Backbone as a printed PyTorch tensor [residue, N CA C, xyz], in Angstrom:
tensor([[[-17.6880,  30.0050, -58.3840],
         [-16.2560,  30.3190, -58.5380],
         [-15.6480,  30.7650, -57.2110]],

        [[-16.4160,  31.6490, -56.5360],
         [-15.9030,  32.1420, -55.2470],
         [-15.7590,  31.0090, -54.2480]],

        [[-16.7760,  30.0990, -54.2790],
         [-16.7070,  28.9510, -53.3570],
         [-15.4840,  28.0890, -53.6620]],

        [[-15.1910,  27.9100, -54.9360],
         [-14.0200,  27.1310, -55.3380],
         [-12.7270,  27.7710, -54.8470]],

        [[-12.6340,  29.0960, -54.9950],
         [-11.4370,  29.8100, -54.5740],
         [-11.2340,  29.7120, -53.0670]],

        [[-12.3450,  29.8300, -52.3140],
         [-12.2460,  29.7300, -50.8520],
         [-11.7870,  28.3340, -50.4390]],

        [[-12.3190,  27.3290, -51.1000],
         [-11.9160,  25.9510, -50.7920],
         [-10.4450,  25.7310, -51.1010]],

        [[ -9.9980,  26.2790, -52.2260],
         [ -8.5950,  26.1290, -52.6150],
         [ -7.6760,  26.8340, -51.6320]],

        [[ -8.1120,  28.0250, -51.1810],
         [ -7.3130,  28.7770, -50.2080],
         [ -7.1990,  28.0290, -48.8880]],

        [[ -8.3210,  27.4630, -48.4480],
         [ -8.3050,  26.7070, -47.1930],
         [ -7.3770,  25.5110, -47.2950]],

        [[ -7.4230,  24.8250, -48.4320],
         [ -6.5550,  23.6670, -48.6410],
         [ -5.0870,  24.0720, -48.6260]],

        [[ -4.7950,  25.2380, -49.2130],
         [ -3.4160,  25.7250, -49.2560],
         [ -2.9100,  26.0370, -47.8560]],

        [[ -3.7900,  26.6380, -47.0280],
         [ -3.3940,  26.9780, -45.6590],
         [ -3.1120,  25.7200, -44.8580]],

        [[ -3.9840,  24.7280, -44.9850],
         [ -3.7830,  23.4650, -44.2670],
         [ -2.4790,  22.8210, -44.6800]],

        [[ -2.2180,  22.8290, -46.0030],
         [ -0.9850,  22.2230, -46.5100],
         [  0.2490,  22.9480, -45.9930]],

        [[  0.1610,  24.2810, -45.9200],
         [  1.3190,  25.0780, -45.5030],
         [  1.6200,  24.9210, -44.0310]],

        [[  0.5770,  24.6890, -43.2210],
         [  0.7760,  24.6270, -41.7680],
         [  0.8810,  23.2120, -41.2300]],

        [[  0.6610,  22.2240, -42.0790],
         [  0.7190,  20.8400, -41.6210],
         [  2.1380,  20.4700, -41.2090]],

        [[  2.2570,  19.6130, -40.1790],
         [  3.5640,  19.1380, -39.7370],
         [  4.0550,  18.0830, -40.7180]],

        [[  5.2480,  18.2390, -41.2370],
         [  5.7630,  17.2310, -42.1640],
         [  5.7700,  15.8510, -41.5220]],

        [[  5.4740,  14.8350, -42.3040],
         [  5.4230,  13.4740, -41.7720],
         [  6.7340,  13.0870, -41.1120]],

        [[  7.8410,  13.5840, -41.6510],
         [  9.1490,  13.2280, -41.1060],
         [  9.3670,  13.7720, -39.7010]],

        [[  8.6130,  14.8430, -39.3170],
         [  8.7930,  15.4350, -37.9900],
         [  7.9090,  14.7820, -36.9440]],

        [[  6.9530,  13.9540, -37.3700],
         [  6.0160,  13.3330, -36.4380],
         [  6.6360,  12.0740, -35.8570]],

        [[  7.6390,  12.2560, -35.0050],
         [  8.3540,  11.1130, -34.4430],
         [  7.8690,  10.8000, -33.0300]],

        [[  8.1810,   9.6220, -32.5840],
         [  7.8990,   9.2060, -31.2090],
         [  9.2110,   9.0890, -30.4560]],

        [[  9.1180,   8.8580, -29.1560],
         [ 10.3410,   8.6880, -28.3710],
         [ 11.1230,   7.4590, -28.8410]],

        [[ 10.4300,   6.4660, -29.3800],
         [ 11.1320,   5.2860, -29.8960],
         [ 12.0050,   5.6700, -31.0830]],

        [[ 11.4690,   6.5500, -31.9460],
         [ 12.2570,   7.0200, -33.0900],
         [ 13.4670,   7.8360, -32.6450]],

        [[ 13.2820,   8.6000, -31.5590],
         [ 14.3340,   9.5070, -31.0950],
         [ 15.2450,   8.8880, -30.0390]],

        [[ 14.9960,   7.6470, -29.6920],
         [ 15.6280,   7.0290, -28.5220],
         [ 17.1490,   7.1840, -28.5140]],

        [[ 17.7870,   6.7980, -29.6070],
         [ 19.2480,   6.7830, -29.6380],
         [ 19.8590,   8.1730, -29.5460]],

        [[ 19.0630,   9.2000, -29.8890],
         [ 19.6100,  10.5490, -29.8810],
         [ 19.3250,  11.3460, -28.6220]],

        [[ 18.6560,  10.7300, -27.6590],
         [ 18.3100,  11.4620, -26.4360],
         [ 19.5620,  11.7060, -25.5960]],

        [[ 19.7360,  12.9350, -25.1730],
         [ 20.8560,  13.2920, -24.3120],
         [ 20.3500,  13.4620, -22.8840]],

        [[ 21.0320,  12.8460, -21.9490],
         [ 20.6070,  12.9380, -20.5520],
         [ 20.7090,  14.3780, -20.0570]],

        [[ 19.7090,  14.8470, -19.3000],
         [ 19.7770,  16.1890, -18.7280],
         [ 20.8100,  16.2250, -17.6110]],

        [[ 21.1780,  17.4120, -17.1470],
         [ 22.1340,  17.4990, -16.0360],
         [ 21.6250,  16.7450, -14.8040]],

        [[ 22.5520,  16.2400, -14.0310],
         [ 22.1750,  15.5120, -12.8130],
         [ 21.4890,  16.4490, -11.8260]],

        [[ 20.4890,  15.9530, -11.0980],
         [ 19.8480,  16.7930, -10.0800],
         [ 20.8540,  17.2020,  -9.0060]],

        [[ 20.6110,  18.3430,  -8.4150],
         [ 21.4850,  18.8320,  -7.3470],
         [ 21.1710,  18.0960,  -6.0470]],

        [[ 22.2020,  17.5910,  -5.3900],
         [ 22.0310,  16.9560,  -4.0860],
         [ 22.1500,  18.0290,  -3.0050]],

        [[ 21.3000,  17.9270,  -1.9940],
         [ 21.2380,  18.9760,  -0.9880],
         [ 21.5140,  18.4300,   0.4090]],

        [[ 22.1650,  19.2450,   1.2260],
         [ 22.3010,  18.8990,   2.6290],
         [ 20.9470,  19.0360,   3.3040]],

        [[ 20.6470,  18.1060,   4.1990],
         [ 19.3440,  18.0900,   4.8450],
         [ 19.5270,  17.8710,   6.3450]],

        [[ 18.7940,  18.6230,   7.1300],
         [ 18.7380,  18.4030,   8.5730],
         [ 17.3250,  17.9790,   8.9300]],

        [[ 17.1880,  16.8560,   9.6150],
         [ 15.8680,  16.3340,   9.9460],
         [ 15.6630,  16.3110,  11.4590]],

        [[ 14.4140,  16.3080,  11.8490],
         [ 14.0340,  16.1700,  13.2510],
         [ 13.7700,  14.6880,  13.5160]],

        [[ 14.5910,  14.0290,  14.3200],
         [ 14.4100,  12.5860,  14.5620],
         [ 13.0290,  12.2280,  15.1030]],

        [[ 12.3960,  13.1470,  15.8000],
         [ 11.0840,  12.8500,  16.3900],
         [  9.9800,  12.7620,  15.3530]],

        [[ 10.1590,  13.4470,  14.2400],
         [  9.1020,  13.4620,  13.2250],
         [  9.5720,  12.8590,  11.8970]],

        [[ 10.6590,  12.1150,  11.9470],
         [ 11.2320,  11.5150,  10.7390],
         [ 11.3470,  10.0070,  10.9170]],

        [[ 11.0450,   9.2770,   9.8610],
         [ 11.1990,   7.8220,   9.8620],
         [ 12.0990,   7.4020,   8.7140]],

        [[ 12.8540,   6.3540,   8.9450],
         [ 13.6920,   5.7540,   7.9020],
         [ 12.9610,   4.5360,   7.3560]],

        [[ 12.7050,   4.5210,   6.0460],
         [ 12.0810,   3.3730,   5.3960],
         [ 13.1460,   2.5910,   4.6370]],

        [[ 13.3220,   1.3530,   5.0190],
         [ 14.3010,   0.4670,   4.3710],
         [ 13.5070,  -0.4560,   3.4490]],

        [[ 13.5730,  -0.1690,   2.1620],
         [ 12.6820,  -0.7950,   1.1890],
         [ 13.2950,  -2.0300,   0.5300]],

        [[ 12.7250,  -3.1860,   0.8570],
         [ 12.9940,  -4.4430,   0.1500],
         [ 14.4620,  -4.8660,   0.1340]],

        [[ 15.1780,  -4.5450,   1.1870],
         [ 16.5760,  -5.0070,   1.2840],
         [ 16.5610,  -6.4320,   1.8270]],

        [[ 15.9870,  -7.3050,   1.0210],
         [ 15.7910,  -8.6960,   1.4200],
         [ 16.5850,  -9.6240,   0.5040]],

        [[ 16.9180, -10.7850,   1.0470],
         [ 17.8000, -11.7060,   0.3290],
         [ 17.2730, -12.1730,  -1.0370]],

        [[ 15.9610, -12.3840,  -1.2180],
         [ 15.5060, -12.7990,  -2.5420],
         [ 15.6580, -11.7220,  -3.6260]],

        [[ 15.8390, -10.4700,  -3.2200],
         [ 15.9630,  -9.3790,  -4.1930],
         [ 17.3830,  -8.8300,  -4.2300]],

        [[ 17.9170,  -8.4890,  -3.0930],
         [ 19.2400,  -7.8690,  -3.0090],
         [ 20.3090,  -8.9530,  -2.9530]],

        [[ 20.7080,  -9.4130,  -4.1260],
         [ 21.7150, -10.4650,  -4.1880],
         [ 22.5150, -10.3430,  -5.4890]],

        [[ 23.5400, -11.1150,  -5.5910],
         [ 24.4710, -11.0140,  -6.7180],
         [ 23.8180, -11.3780,  -8.0420]],

        [[ 22.8260, -12.2390,  -8.0210],
         [ 22.1940, -12.6820,  -9.2560],
         [ 21.1490, -11.6920,  -9.7690]],

        [[ 20.3280, -11.1540,  -8.8820],
         [ 19.2160, -10.3160,  -9.3320],
         [ 19.5780,  -8.8340,  -9.3970]],

        [[ 20.0400,  -8.2900,  -8.2750],
         [ 20.3600,  -6.8630,  -8.2110],
         [ 21.7050,  -6.6730,  -7.5140]],

        [[ 22.7890,  -7.0070,  -8.2030],
         [ 24.1090,  -6.9330,  -7.5710],
         [ 24.4850,  -5.5340,  -7.1010]],

        [[ 23.9860,  -4.4940,  -7.7780],
         [ 24.3180,  -3.1310,  -7.3500],
         [ 23.7510,  -2.8310,  -5.9620]],

        [[ 22.7250,  -3.5630,  -5.5890],
         [ 22.1390,  -3.3840,  -4.2600],
         [ 23.1550,  -3.6670,  -3.1620]],

        [[ 23.9960,  -4.6520,  -3.3940],
         [ 24.9880,  -5.0140,  -2.3760],
         [ 25.9640,  -3.8660,  -2.1110]],

        [[ 26.2090,  -3.0380,  -3.1210],
         [ 27.1180,  -1.9030,  -2.9460],
         [ 26.5480,  -0.8330,  -2.0180]],

        [[ 25.2130,  -0.8330,  -1.8550],
         [ 24.5830,   0.1870,  -1.0080],
         [ 24.5010,  -0.2330,   0.4490]],

        [[ 24.7990,  -1.4830,   0.7380],
         [ 24.6210,  -1.9980,   2.1070],
         [ 25.4170,  -1.1990,   3.1450]],

        [[ 26.6910,  -0.8840,   2.9210],
         [ 27.4170,  -0.1230,   3.9490],
         [ 26.7780,   1.2210,   4.2700]],

        [[ 26.3430,   1.9600,   3.2410],
         [ 25.7240,   3.2680,   3.4820],
         [ 24.3980,   3.1180,   4.2130]],

        [[ 23.6110,   2.1150,   3.8280],
         [ 22.3200,   1.9020,   4.4880],
         [ 22.5340,   1.4450,   5.9300]],

        [[ 23.4970,   0.5880,   6.1470],
         [ 23.7980,   0.1180,   7.5110],
         [ 24.1850,   1.2840,   8.4110]],

        [[ 25.0280,   2.1720,   7.9130],
         [ 25.4460,   3.3400,   8.6910],
         [ 24.2550,   4.2490,   8.9880]],

        [[ 23.3850,   4.4180,   7.9940],
         [ 22.2170,   5.2720,   8.1810],
         [ 21.2640,   4.6830,   9.2140]],

        [[ 21.0710,   3.3740,   9.1810],
         [ 20.2160,   2.7200,  10.1750],
         [ 20.7810,   2.9290,  11.5760]],

        [[ 22.0960,   2.7620,  11.7270],
         [ 22.7250,   2.9450,  13.0320],
         [ 22.5510,   4.3720,  13.5330]],

        [[ 22.7270,   5.3490,  12.6530],
         [ 22.5640,   6.7470,  13.0420],
         [ 21.1220,   7.0360,  13.4320]],

        [[ 20.1860,   6.4850,  12.6640],
         [ 18.7710,   6.6830,  12.9710],
         [ 18.4300,   6.0910,  14.3340]],

        [[ 18.8940,   4.8850,  14.5890],
         [ 18.6150,   4.2450,  15.8820],
         [ 19.2250,   5.0420,  17.0430]],

        [[ 20.4120,   5.5880,  16.8260],
         [ 21.0780,   6.3370,  17.8940],
         [ 20.3090,   7.5950,  18.2680]],

        [[ 19.4840,   8.0800,  17.3300],
         [ 18.6810,   9.2780,  17.5850],
         [ 17.2470,   8.9370,  17.9830]],

        [[ 16.9830,   7.6530,  18.1310],
         [ 15.6460,   7.2400,  18.5320],
         [ 14.6150,   7.3360,  17.4240]],

        [[ 15.0570,   7.3610,  16.1800],
         [ 14.1370,   7.4680,  15.0510],
         [ 13.4040,   6.1650,  14.7940]],

        [[ 12.2130,   6.2960,  14.2320],
         [ 11.4540,   5.1380,  13.7940],
         [ 12.0980,   4.5670,  12.5360]],

        [[ 12.3180,   3.2570,  12.5270],
         [ 12.8540,   2.5610,  11.3550],
         [ 11.8180,   1.5390,  10.9160]],

        [[ 11.3920,   1.6340,   9.6780],
         [ 10.3840,   0.7260,   9.1350],
         [ 10.9980,  -0.0590,   7.9770]],

        [[ 10.7640,  -1.3530,   7.9840],
         [ 11.2620,  -2.2140,   6.9090],
         [ 10.0980,  -2.6570,   6.0220]],

        [[ 10.4210,  -2.9090,   4.7660],
         [  9.4060,  -3.4530,   3.8640],
         [  9.9480,  -4.6760,   3.1480]],

        [[  8.9980,  -5.4990,   2.7320],
         [  9.3160,  -6.6530,   1.9110],
         [  8.1740,  -6.8900,   0.9520]],

        [[  8.2170,  -8.0090,   0.2700],
         [  7.1380,  -8.3680,  -0.6450],
         [  6.2940,  -9.4520,   0.0080]],

        [[  5.0580,  -9.6320,  -0.4680],
         [  4.1930, -10.6400,   0.1430],
         [  4.8420, -12.0180,   0.2220]],

        [[  4.5760, -12.6790,   1.3270],
         [  5.0270, -14.0480,   1.5950],
         [  6.5170, -14.1580,   1.9060]],

        [[  7.1890, -13.0170,   2.0720],
         [  8.6080, -13.0420,   2.4550],
         [  8.7210, -12.4040,   3.8320]],

        [[  9.1270, -13.1480,   4.8590],
         [  9.1420, -12.6290,   6.2300],
         [ 10.2990, -11.6730,   6.4830]],

        [[ 10.2360, -10.9890,   7.6230],
         [ 11.2940, -10.0240,   7.9450],
         [ 12.6350, -10.6920,   8.2270]],

        [[ 12.6220, -11.9900,   8.4400],
         [ 13.8910, -12.7080,   8.6320],
         [ 14.7090, -12.7600,   7.3480]],

        [[ 14.1010, -12.3760,   6.2210],
         [ 14.8140, -12.3710,   4.9450],
         [ 15.5870, -11.0860,   4.7150]],

        [[ 15.4280, -10.0940,   5.6000],
         [ 16.2210,  -8.8650,   5.4720],
         [ 17.7010,  -9.2290,   5.5800]],

        [[ 18.5330,  -8.5880,   4.7760],
         [ 19.9730,  -8.8820,   4.8020],
         [ 20.5000,  -8.7800,   6.2310]],

        [[ 21.2570,  -9.7590,   6.7000],
         [ 21.7300,  -9.7720,   8.0880],
         [ 22.4050,  -8.4860,   8.5590]],

        [[ 23.2360,  -7.8150,   7.7410],
         [ 23.8530,  -6.5750,   8.2410],
         [ 22.8450,  -5.4640,   8.5200]],

        [[ 21.6370,  -5.5900,   7.9540],
         [ 20.6130,  -4.5500,   8.0940],
         [ 19.4240,  -5.0440,   8.9070]],

        [[ 19.5750,  -6.1590,   9.5910],
         [ 18.4480,  -6.8360,  10.2420],
         [ 17.6370,  -5.9110,  11.1420]],

        [[ 16.3100,  -6.0230,  11.0820],
         [ 15.4590,  -5.1910,  11.9330],
         [ 15.5440,  -5.5960,  13.3940]],

        [[ 15.2920,  -4.6340,  14.2420],
         [ 15.1600,  -4.9290,  15.6750],
         [ 13.7700,  -5.5110,  15.9170]],

        [[ 13.5830,  -6.0770,  17.0970],
         [ 12.3300,  -6.7700,  17.3870],
         [ 11.1170,  -5.8540,  17.2780]],

        [[ 11.2920,  -4.5710,  17.5940],
         [ 10.1550,  -3.6460,  17.6080],
         [  9.9590,  -2.9030,  16.2880]],

        [[ 10.8110,  -3.1310,  15.2940],
         [ 10.6990,  -2.3970,  14.0330],
         [  9.5220,  -2.9070,  13.2060]],

        [[  8.6460,  -2.0340,  12.7410],
         [  7.5530,  -2.4650,  11.8780],
         [  8.0790,  -3.0430,  10.5650]],

        [[  7.3170,  -3.9870,  10.0220],
         [  7.6560,  -4.6110,   8.7490],
         [  6.3680,  -4.7390,   7.9500]],

        [[  6.3140,  -4.0970,   6.7870],
         [  5.1080,  -4.1640,   5.9620],
         [  5.4300,  -4.8440,   4.6410]],

        [[  4.4340,  -5.5300,   4.0980],
         [  4.6340,  -6.3050,   2.8780],
         [  3.6550,  -5.8640,   1.7940]],

        [[  4.2180,  -5.4520,   0.6850],
         [  3.4430,  -5.1010,  -0.4940],
         [  4.4020,  -5.1840,  -1.6710]],

        [[  3.9110,  -4.8460,  -2.8450],
         [  4.8110,  -4.8850,  -3.9930],
         [  5.4330,  -3.5040,  -4.2060]],

        [[  5.1110,  -2.7780,  -5.2420],
         [  5.8200,  -1.5280,  -5.5120],
         [  5.4450,  -0.4180,  -4.5440]],

        [[  4.1530,  -0.2180,  -4.3340],
         [  3.6710,   0.8330,  -3.4460],
         [  3.5010,   0.2560,  -2.0530]],

        [[  4.3730,   0.6440,  -1.1400],
         [  4.3390,   0.0560,   0.1960],
         [  3.1960,   0.5910,   1.0590]],

        [[  2.4580,   1.5660,   0.5340],
         [  1.2620,   2.0320,   1.2250],
         [  0.0340,   1.2010,   0.8410]],

        [[  0.1310,   0.5020,  -0.2790],
         [ -1.0130,  -0.2120,  -0.8250],
         [ -1.2990,  -1.4860,  -0.0350]],

        [[ -2.5120,  -1.5500,   0.5280],
         [ -2.9600,  -2.7090,   1.2950],
         [ -2.0860,  -2.9850,   2.5240]],

        [[ -1.4740,  -1.9460,   3.0770],
         [ -0.7070,  -2.0900,   4.3110],
         [ -1.1350,  -0.9860,   5.2780]],

        [[ -0.6200,  -1.0640,   6.5020],
         [ -0.9110,  -0.0170,   7.4880],
         [  0.2550,   0.9510,   7.6330]],

        [[  1.0460,   1.0920,   6.5700],
         [  2.2180,   1.9600,   6.6400],
         [  1.8400,   3.3970,   6.9930]],

        [[  0.8310,   3.9510,   6.3400],
         [  0.4540,   5.3310,   6.6340],
         [  0.0210,   5.4810,   8.0940]],

        [[ -0.7240,   4.5240,   8.6050],
         [ -1.1570,   4.5770,  10.0070],
         [  0.0400,   4.4940,  10.9510]],

        [[  0.9870,   3.6070,  10.6450],
         [  2.1900,   3.4790,  11.4670],
         [  2.9080,   4.8250,  11.5640]],

        [[  3.0560,   5.4740,  10.4290],
         [  3.7780,   6.7490,  10.3920],
         [  3.0060,   7.8460,  11.1060]],

        [[  1.7320,   7.9600,  10.8190],
         [  0.9480,   9.0550,  11.4080],
         [  0.7220,   8.8620,  12.9030]],

        [[  0.6130,   7.6190,  13.3480],
         [  0.4670,   7.3630,  14.7870],
         [  1.6930,   7.8040,  15.5700]],

        [[  2.8440,   7.8350,  14.8920],
         [  4.1000,   8.2640,  15.5230],
         [  4.3930,   9.7390,  15.2610]],

        [[  3.4690,  10.4270,  14.6120],
         [  3.6770,  11.8460,  14.3230],
         [  4.7140,  12.1160,  13.2600]],

        [[  4.9160,  11.1560,  12.3670],
         [  5.9420,  11.2920,  11.3370],
         [  5.4700,  12.2350,  10.2280]],

        [[  6.3430,  13.1640,   9.8700],
         [  6.0660,  14.1120,   8.7910],
         [  7.0360,  13.9660,   7.6220]],

        [[  8.1720,  13.3200,   7.8910],
         [  9.2160,  13.1700,   6.8670],
         [  9.6770,  11.7180,   6.8290]],

        [[  9.8810,  11.1970,   5.6310],
         [ 10.4320,   9.8490,   5.5030],
         [ 11.7200,   9.9040,   4.6890]],

        [[ 12.6780,   9.1020,   5.1060],
         [ 13.9250,   8.9160,   4.3690],
         [ 13.8340,   7.5450,   3.7170]],

        [[ 13.8770,   7.4980,   2.3970],
         [ 13.6760,   6.2440,   1.6770],
         [ 14.9780,   5.7350,   1.0690]],

        [[ 15.3370,   4.5250,   1.4560],
         [ 16.4790,   3.8460,   0.8510],
         [ 16.0350,   2.4430,   0.4590]],

        [[ 16.7790,   1.8260,  -0.4560],
         [ 16.4600,   0.4440,  -0.7860],
         [ 16.5000,   0.1430,  -2.2650]],

        [[ 15.7790,  -0.9020,  -2.6220],
         [ 15.8000,  -1.4660,  -3.9600],
         [ 14.3660,  -1.8880,  -4.3060]],

        [[ 13.9090,  -1.7230,  -5.5400],
         [ 14.6610,  -1.1780,  -6.6410],
         [ 14.3000,   0.2790,  -6.8610]],

        [[ 15.2350,   0.9940,  -7.4910],
         [ 14.9910,   2.4020,  -7.7690],
         [ 13.7180,   2.5870,  -8.5780]],

        [[ 13.5630,   1.7920,  -9.6420],
         [ 12.4300,   1.9510, -10.5490],
         [ 11.1820,   1.2260, -10.0570]],

        [[ 11.2830,   0.5910,  -8.8910],
         [ 10.1520,  -0.1370,  -8.3210],
         [  9.6800,   0.4760,  -7.0230]],

        [[ 10.0820,  -0.1210,  -5.9130],
         [  9.6080,   0.3240,  -4.6000],
         [ 10.0110,   1.7530,  -4.2860]],

        [[ 11.2010,   2.1600,  -4.6960],
         [ 11.6880,   3.4930,  -4.3140],
         [ 10.8890,   4.5960,  -4.9960]],

        [[ 10.7910,   4.5440,  -6.3210],
         [ 10.0890,   5.6140,  -7.0260],
         [  8.5920,   5.6080,  -6.6980]],

        [[  8.0170,   4.4210,  -6.5590],
         [  6.5780,   4.3290,  -6.3160],
         [  6.2250,   4.7560,  -4.8950]],

        [[  6.9460,   4.2430,  -3.9210],
         [  6.6500,   4.5830,  -2.5300],
         [  6.9890,   6.0330,  -2.2290]],

        [[  8.0570,   6.5370,  -2.8110],
         [  8.4100,   7.9490,  -2.6150],
         [  7.3400,   8.8520,  -3.2120]],

        [[  6.8840,   8.5170,  -4.4110],
         [  5.8400,   9.3090,  -5.0580],
         [  4.5530,   9.2870,  -4.2440]],

        [[  4.1940,   8.1150,  -3.7680],
         [  2.9640,   7.9880,  -2.9950],
         [  3.0710,   8.7210,  -1.6640]],

        [[  4.2280,   8.6420,  -1.0260],
         [  4.4200,   9.3590,   0.2410],
         [  4.2700,  10.8590,   0.0350]],

        [[  4.8660,  11.3730,  -1.0430],
         [  4.7730,  12.8050,  -1.3330],
         [  3.3330,  13.2230,  -1.5780]],

        [[  2.5660,  12.3760,  -2.2800],
         [  1.1670,  12.6970,  -2.5480],
         [  0.3060,  12.6050,  -1.2920]],

        [[  0.7660,  11.8610,  -0.3100],
         [  0.0290,  11.7410,   0.9480],
         [  0.4230,  12.8220,   1.9520]],

        [[  1.2890,  13.7420,   1.5210],
         [  1.6240,  14.8830,   2.3640],
         [  2.9050,  14.7640,   3.1580]],

        [[  3.6490,  13.6880,   2.9890],
         [  4.9240,  13.5450,   3.6830],
         [  6.0280,  14.2490,   2.8970]],

        [[  6.9950,  14.7940,   3.6070],
         [  8.2370,  15.2210,   2.9740],
         [  9.0840,  13.9650,   2.7810]],

        [[  9.7420,  13.8840,   1.6400],
         [ 10.4890,  12.6800,   1.2910],
         [ 11.9430,  13.0340,   1.0150]],

        [[ 12.8480,  12.2950,   1.6370],
         [ 14.2790,  12.4690,   1.4220],
         [ 14.8270,  11.1660,   0.8450]],

        [[ 15.5510,  11.2740,  -0.2560],
         [ 16.0900,  10.0800,  -0.9110],
         [ 17.6020,  10.2060,  -1.0230]],

        [[ 18.3610,   9.4820,  -0.2030],
         [ 19.8160,   9.4600,  -0.3480],
         [ 20.2130,   8.5670,  -1.5310]],

        [[ 20.8420,   9.1550,  -2.5300],
         [ 21.0940,   8.4170,  -3.7670],
         [ 22.0640,   7.2570,  -3.5750]],

        [[ 22.9280,   7.3410,  -2.5630],
         [ 23.8750,   6.2420,  -2.3400],
         [ 23.2480,   5.0870,  -1.5720]],

        [[ 21.9820,   5.2250,  -1.2170],
         [ 21.2700,   4.1440,  -0.5400],
         [ 20.2090,   3.5160,  -1.4250]],

        [[ 20.2640,   3.8230,  -2.7210],
         [ 19.2480,   3.3430,  -3.6630],
         [ 19.9380,   2.6450,  -4.8240]],

        [[ 19.3360,   1.5650,  -5.3140],
         [ 19.9640,   0.8330,  -6.4110],
         [ 18.9210,   0.2070,  -7.3270]],

        [[ 19.4130,  -0.2290,  -8.4840],
         [ 18.6010,  -0.9570,  -9.4530],
         [ 19.5070,  -1.9510, -10.1530]],

        [[ 18.9510,  -2.6530, -11.1200],
         [ 19.7810,  -3.5760, -11.8890],
         [ 20.5410,  -2.8700, -13.0010]],

        [[ 20.0830,  -1.6560, -13.3610],
         [ 20.7240,  -0.8730, -14.4070],
         [ 20.9890,   0.5450, -13.9110]],

        [[ 22.1140,   1.1100, -14.2960],
         [ 22.3910,   2.4960, -13.9060],
         [ 21.3770,   3.4430, -14.5370]],

        [[ 20.8790,   3.1040, -15.7310],
         [ 19.8720,   3.9540, -16.3700],
         [ 18.6140,   4.0350, -15.5080]],

        [[ 18.2160,   2.9270, -14.9100],
         [ 17.0280,   2.9330, -14.0500],
         [ 17.2450,   3.8340, -12.8380]],

        [[ 18.4340,   3.7960, -12.2770],
         [ 18.7350,   4.6900, -11.1480],
         [ 18.7000,   6.1420, -11.6090]],

        [[ 19.2400,   6.3880, -12.8050],
         [ 19.2990,   7.7520, -13.3270],
         [ 17.9060,   8.3260, -13.5630]],

        [[ 17.0630,   7.5840, -14.2830],
         [ 15.7530,   8.1620, -14.5960],
         [ 14.8730,   8.2620, -13.3620]],

        [[ 15.0970,   7.3660, -12.3660],
         [ 14.3490,   7.4710, -11.1160],
         [ 14.6740,   8.7710, -10.4090]],

        [[ 15.9560,   9.0860, -10.2880],
         [ 16.3490,  10.3040,  -9.5940],
         [ 15.9010,  11.5510, -10.3560]],

        [[ 15.9830,  11.4940, -11.6800],
         [ 15.5160,  12.6380, -12.4640],
         [ 14.0210,  12.8430, -12.2600]],

        [[ 13.2570,  11.7570, -12.2950],
         [ 11.8150,  11.8700, -12.1420],
         [ 11.4410,  12.3880, -10.7580]],

        [[ 12.0570,  11.8630,  -9.7150],
         [ 11.7400,  12.3220,  -8.3690],
         [ 12.0440,  13.8080,  -8.2000]],

        [[ 13.0890,  14.2800,  -8.8920],
         [ 13.4780,  15.6810,  -8.7740],
         [ 12.6620,  16.6110,  -9.6620]],

        [[ 11.9790,  16.0640, -10.6640],
         [ 11.3370,  16.9230, -11.6610],
         [  9.8540,  16.6590, -11.8980]],

        [[  9.3250,  15.5730, -11.4210],
         [  7.9350,  15.2270, -11.7290],
         [  6.9700,  16.2590, -11.1630]],

        [[  5.8610,  16.5160, -11.8700],
         [  4.8640,  17.4360, -11.3240],
         [  4.2460,  16.8730, -10.0520]],

        [[  3.7620,  17.7650,  -9.2160],
         [  3.0550,  17.4440,  -7.9640],
         [  3.9940,  16.9520,  -6.8680]],

        [[  4.8100,  15.9150,  -7.1590],
         [  5.5910,  15.3020,  -6.0930],
         [  6.9280,  15.9830,  -5.8320]],

        [[  7.5710,  16.5260,  -6.8650],
         [  8.9460,  17.0090,  -6.7040],
         [  9.1150,  18.1040,  -5.6440]],

        [[  8.1300,  18.9860,  -5.4210],
         [  8.3300,  19.9740,  -4.3530],
         [  8.4700,  19.3520,  -2.9630]],

        [[  8.0000,  18.1100,  -2.8040],
         [  8.0750,  17.4390,  -1.5050],
         [  9.2270,  16.4470,  -1.4130]],

        [[ 10.0800,  16.4060,  -2.4360],
         [ 11.1510,  15.4130,  -2.4650],
         [ 12.5090,  16.0990,  -2.5430]],

        [[ 13.4380,  15.6320,  -1.7030],
         [ 14.8070,  16.1510,  -1.6880],
         [ 15.7770,  15.0090,  -1.9300]],

        [[ 16.6710,  15.1810,  -2.8770],
         [ 17.7280,  14.2040,  -3.1290],
         [ 18.9830,  14.6140,  -2.3680]],

        [[ 19.6290,  13.6190,  -1.7790],
         [ 20.8090,  13.8990,  -0.9660],
         [ 21.7240,  12.6860,  -0.9780]],

        [[ 22.7200,  12.6570,  -0.1010],
         [ 23.5530,  11.4890,   0.1600],
         [ 23.5420,  11.2340,   1.6630]],

        [[ 23.8830,  10.0270,   2.0570],
         [ 23.8150,   9.7020,   3.4840],
         [ 24.7490,  10.5900,   4.3080]],

        [[ 25.8910,  10.9880,   3.7410],
         [ 26.8170,  11.8160,   4.5190],
         [ 26.4400,  13.3060,   4.4630]],

        [[ 25.3370,  13.6290,   3.7780],
         [ 24.8420,  14.9930,   3.7490],
         [ 23.6070,  15.1640,   4.6420]],

        [[ 23.2540,  14.0750,   5.3410],
         [ 22.1140,  14.0960,   6.2440],
         [ 22.5660,  14.4130,   7.6610]],

        [[ 21.8650,  15.3210,   8.2900],
         [ 22.1730,  15.6660,   9.6800],
         [ 20.9280,  15.4670,  10.5230]],

        [[ 21.1420,  14.9740,  11.7520],
         [ 20.0260,  14.6880,  12.6540],
         [ 20.0330,  15.6330,  13.8440]]])
């Protein structure tokens, strides 16, 4: 009898503390009701040109065009101005592309100079390239990342740079995607993700000082 009572009591406790089936939802169930968190704060940043490099990510004609990523074209003026400012301070400017696409495919307004490094990879521009060596050989401690796509090369390369010990600066007006949602969640993740966010600063090109 006592054993029966103990079993019944245990069953009652389990029943009372169990999560109702209706509450066991996934993000897919909750998708339509998700409210976006407040936008990350953009900060003014002053960099040392001697230890800072500008990474221009995948601003190439096969990607940054009206058909594939039209929002990318809107970032060209800000990126062009940033490249000019970086060059005027003697900063290292590094371009990236995807495999089998040469540096001549970079958009003409942003064209690399003859001495600018150009590395080719997919999302992570450190993967199977000498990007880290290029940066460390020049004593680079901080990278400024602009380009396309936000949810591709930008988020992946920025995350990897932060994990490799670089400080990362991301000007939001120099980054684009095919969807505004992709730009939004990229910036939120860079500002809030564990491990990497302490090494990442979000800003705008006109908030950068050299």
